[in-house]
N, C-alpha and C positions, 0 to 999 in steps of 0.2 A: 519866461517867454523872451525877454530881451536877450538873455545869454544864449538861448537856443537859436534865435534868429541870427545873432552875430556869428554863431558857429558855422552857419551855412553861407556866410558872406566873407568878402575880403580874403585875407591870407588863410582863413580856415575853410574856405569854400571847397578846396580839394578834399580835405578830410571829411567834411560833411557829405559830399557826393559819394565818397567811398563807403562811408558808414551807411548811407541810404541804400547803396547797391548791396552791401553785405546783408542788410535786413531783407531785401528782396530775394537774394539768392538763398539765404540760410533759414529764413522763416516763412516768407510768403509762398515761394514756389513749392517747397515740400508739403505745405498745407493744401495748396490748390491742385497740384498734379498727382495723378496716380503713378505707380512705379514705372509704367511704360513711358509716360510723358517725362517723368523726372529723369529717366535714363537718357532720353533724347536730349533733354536740357543739359545733362552732364556732358554728352558728346559735343553739343554746340559750345559749351563753355571752353572746351579744349581749343576750338577755333579762336576763341576770344584772346587766348594767349598770343596768337600770331597777330591778330588785329591790334593788340596793345603794343607789340613790338613795332608794327608799322606806324602807329601814331608817333612813337618816339623817333624812328629813323626817317620817316617820310614827312609827317606833319611838322615836327620840330627841327629835324635835321636837314630836310629838303632832299633826302636820298630815297628815291622811288625804286624799290626792289620788286621785280616781278618773279622772283624765285624763292620767296620765303617758304614755299613748300619743301625746299631742300632741307632746311633746318628742322621743320616739323617732322619730316620723314626720318632724318637721322636719329632724333630722339625717340621716335616711335619704333624704329627698327632695333635700336639698342635694347629697349625694354622687351621687344618681341623675341629677341635672340635669347635672353635669359629665360623667359617664360617657356619658350619652345624646348630649350634644353631640359628644363624641369619636367615638362610633360613627355619627354622622350626617354624616360628611364628604361632599363633593360626589360623590366616586367611588362610595361605598357607596350613595348615595341618588339615583343618576343616573336611575332609572326614575320618580322622583316628578315631579309637576308642578312643584314648586319644590325642586330639589336643595339639600342643605346644611342642612336643618332636620329636626327629628325627624319620624318618619313620622306620628304621630297629629296633628301640626299640619297636615301636608299633607292628611290625610283631612278635616280640618275647614276647609279652604280658607284657612288662614293662610299668607301669602306671605313673611313674614320673621320672624326670631327676635325674640320679644318683648323689650322693654328690660330686664326683670328677669331674663331668662335670660342676657343678654350677659355679665355679670361672671363667670358660671360657666364661661367658657372657660378661666379660670385655676385651676390646682390650688391655688395658695396662697390665693386668695380663697375657694375651696370649703372648705378646711380651717378657715380663720377663721370662715366661715359656720356650719360644723358645730358649732364651739365656742361662738360668740357668739349666733347666732339663737335657739336654745332657751333660753339663759339670759336673753336680752333679753326674750323673750316671757313667760317666767316672772316677770321683774321687773315687767312691766306688770300681769300678773294679781295678783301678790303685793302690790305697792304699792297697787293699787286696793282689794284685799280687806282686807289686814291693817291698813292705816291706818284703816279703818272698823270694825275689830275683828270682821270676819266670820271665823268659825272653826267648827270642829266639823262637824256634818252639813251645815250650809249651805254651807260651803266645798267639801265633797266633792261636793254636788249641782251647784254652779256649775262645777267642773272637769269633771264628767261632761257637763254641757250644752255646754261649750266643745268637748269632744271630738266631740260629735255635730255641732255647727255647722261645725267644721273639716272633718269628713268630708263633709258635704253640700256645702260650698264646693268641695272638691277634685273631687267627682263632677260637680258642676254646670258647672265650668269645664273641660270635657273637652279643648277645643282647646289649653289652656295646661298642663294637668296630666296628661293621659292618661286622665282620668275614672276610672271604676270599675276599669278594667284596670290603672291605674297606669302607671309608667314601666318598660318591660320591654326585653328583648333587650340587656342591658348586657354587653359582651364584653371590653373592654380598659381598662386604666388606663395612660395614657402609652405606649401601644403594647404593653403587657404583657398577655397573655391571662390573665384571671382565672378561666377555666373549666377549665384543665387541672389534673392532680393535684398537680403541684409547687406551683402557685399556691395551691391549697386548703390544702396543708400550711403554706405560709408565712403565709397569712392566718390560719390557726388559731393559730399561734404569736404573730403580731402581736396577735390578739384577746386571747390569754391575758396577754401582757405589759402591754397597756393596762389590762386588768381588774385585774391585780395593782397597777399604778400607782394606779388609782382607789381600791383598797382602802387603800393606804398613805396617800393623801390623806385619806380618810375617817377613818382611825385617828388621824392627826395632828390633824384638826379636833376630834375627840371628846376627845382627851387634853389639849388646851389649855384655857385658861380659858373660851373660847367654848363648848366642849362641856359643861362643868359648868353654865353658865348655860342652855344649851339644854335639858338634862335638867330643870333647875329650872322652866323654862317649861312643860314638859310636865306636871309634877306640881302646881306651885303658881304659875300664871301671875300671879295678882293680887299675890302677895308679891313677885315679881320686879319688877312694875310699880311697886309702892309703894317698892321699894328705889332707884328712880330710873333704871332701865334702860328704853330704848325697845324694848319688846317687838316692835313691828312690824318694826323693822330686823333683828332677829335672825331672825325668821321669814322675811322676804324673802330673807335671805342663804342660809339652808339650803334653801329652796325653789328658788332659782336654782342652787345647787350640785347638787341632785338633777336638775334639768333639764339642766345642763351634762353630767353623767355619762350621762344617758339619751340625749342627742344623740350622744355618741360611740358608744353601742351601736347606735343607728339607722344611723349611717354604716357601721359594721362589718357590720351585717346586709345592707345593700345590696351591699357588696363580696363578702360570703360567699355570698349567695344569687343575686345578679344581677338583682334587680328590687326595686321598692318600690311598694306600693299602699295605698289608703286603708283597707284591711281591717286594717291594723296601727295605726290611729290611734283608732278608735272605742271604744265602751264595752266590748265583749267583751275585746279585748286588754288594756285598762287594768285591768279587774277581774282578769284572769289574772295580771298583774304583781303585784297586791296579794296574790293567793293564793300566788305564789312567795315573797314576803317573809314572809307569815304562816306558811307551812308550814316554811320554813327557820329562821325565828326573827326576829321584827321587832326584837329587841334584839341581834342578832348580825350583824356585817358579812359574815363568811364564811358564816354560816347562810343569808343571802339568796342567795348564789351556789349553795350546795348545793341550796337549795330550787328554784331555777330549773332546775338540771340534773336533779334527781330527778323533779320533776313533769313536765317536758317529756319525759324518757325514758319515764316511766310512761305518758303519753298515747300515745306512739309504740307501745310494746309492747302496751298494751291495744287500740289501734286495729288492730294487726296480728293479734292473737289473737282479739279479740271486737269485730268492726267494728260490731255492732249495740248493744253495751252499754258501750263504752269511756267515754262521757261520764258514765254513771251510776257507773262504777267510780272515775273520777277524783273525782267529787263525793263519793263515800263516803269516799275516802281523806282528802279535805280536811276533811270533817266529823269524822272520827275523830281526826285530828291536833289539830284545834282543841279538841275536847272533852277529850282525854286530856292534851295538851301545849299549854297556852295560850300559851306562849312558843316554840312550834315545836320542830322536831327538835333545835335547838341546846340546848334546856333539858335534854336527856338527860344532857349532861355535868354540868350543875348538880345533877342529882338523884343521879347515880351516880359522878361524878368523884372523890368523896372515897374511894371504894373503891379506885380506881386509885392514889391518893396514899398509902394506908395503908402499903404496903411501904416506900416512900421515907421516910415519917415515922417508921416503926419503926426503919429502918436508920440514918438520919441524925439522929434525935432531934428532928425538926422538930415544931412545934406543929401540931396538926390544924386544918384550915380547913373551915368549913362554909358558905362563901359560896355564893351562887347564881350563880357565874361561868358565863357561857354559852360560854366557850371563846375569846372575843376579848379577854379582859382587862376586860370590862365586865360589870356585874352587873344582873340583873333587879331591879326594885323589889320590896321586901317588901310583903306585904299591909298595909293601913292599921292593922290591930289590932297587928301586930308592930312597926310603926314607933312606935306610941305607947308600947309597953313597952320599947323600946330605951333604955338609959341615955344 
């Protein structure tokens, strides 16, 4: 009991929270939910990848991006291109004017597969593209912005504008991207039907495993020296710069890491749902991702995951019960959480966790802790007035 309690405290708190989340995702939810609800949960877990990335770059790095849908969409479209090529073999498309190419290309009188589609015949190349392309695009954005010290609201607006531009570009190039409908009718992965129930179960578990892996990567980054410098950048950027560190390089790295994780989520979304469209790239989904991180806790890695799941399930239940009012109800929940819990639902542990520790402290004679731990082993910053009074 003593060892187990210690595991969920102090420097092991992050691992304990991740372990608890893994039990919820891989044991509890499959037992409680039917296949329909479990498939919904798998879809919502893909959003959690983006929320996790936002916790890293916004919560800890102070970089608010309103365009994370860009990287989610790039990963999703890369996977969709491979699946679409596989489902567009000459036998399945024999009724087309040009067999062997995606149907939307045939409708737009394109007679051969475009050159940038050709590499996506390979699953290996597709996986590399899912991982590399979002991070590479984030590097171009971050290097151009952070080297010129563009930050704060200006950076947020620029990322939002880029999301709009990319959405318009995809819709406008209908013959190459599927336009506003996106890339649809994705059925198989290397001959394996991704639409049956067994495939949905397997994809859900794969989704959960990848998410846990990304959580561990995020925790490792924040626990090393880089994580401490990143937090210092968020609170006192000028002091870090005057200490001799290249602030731009640190920001570029964490922004690329967030994009890398978001791209994985986008690829898993395509596999889980069977399509990808520009509606998941624009302003609205990008803001929703920020809401997930804010409600779950922008200083808590696992809080971002819980935020994505809770808000998404709330949207579904409100839409089913109150189809005319669900958007207002979701908005009210968001406003309430932000007003009452500035650091999200994860801060509940920081406020009331000491009450759970009191029996342990009394039994084992441990010194009482009054930290603002959010459950990941990381702490919310104290108000400025309290920081000045700290010895």
